[in-house]
N, C-alpha and C positions, 0 to 999 in steps of 0.2 A: 067651442074658443075660449083658451083662456084670461083669467083672471085679469093681466095684464094686457091682453089685444082687445077685452071688453072695456076698460079704462083708457085706452087709446083712444079706439072710436069714439067712446061718450065725450073724452076731451075735445076731440074734431068735429063732432056735433055742436058742443054746447060754443066754441070759438066762433064756428059756422054762423049760429044761430044768431049770438049774442053780438059778437063783435063783428060779423059778415066776414070775417077771414077765412080762406081757404088754406088750410095746413099744408095739403099735397101741393098745391099750387106754389107756395111760397118757398118748401121745399127744393121743390123743381128750379124753381130759380136761383135758390142759393145754388144748389148745386152747379147751374150753367155759369153761373157767376164766378164762382169758383175754379171752374175748368178751364173757362176764358184768362182767369188770371196767371194760372197754371201754366198753361200753352203761353201766353205773353213771357213767363220769367224763363221758361226752359227756351225760347226761343234767344231770348236778351244772352244768356250764360251760354250756349252755341255759339254765337258772334262774338261773346267775349273770348270764349275758349278758342277760338278760329284765330281770333287778331294776336291772343298769346302764343299759340304756337307759331304764327307766322315770327314774330319779334325772337323766339327762341330759335327759329331756323326750321324749325318744322320736328325738334325731336325734344321732348320731355322726359327724363327719366323719373318715373313715379316711383314711392317707397312701396316695399313689398305688402305693407299691409292695406294697401290702395287699389293694388294689383290682385290680391287675394279675394279680394272682398265677393262674397256670392260664389265662390267656390265651396265644393265640398272637401274635405279633409280628407288626405291619401290614410289608407290604411298603412301600419307600420308593422 
């Protein structure tokens, strides 16, 4: 075990024994809460986008910097 892993395990032990806090359980709860909040935001953004698309007649011209996001650049 590396020093960092030992320090992390020691801190978890101390928090559990002294404060009665299970760090792993807290982390699981925080991650679950964040996941739920992000899912709610994504759902809201999807509804907002659908409403926007409807108001624009279903056609929206996006700038090239948006349409090129995530694409690999072609070799020239």
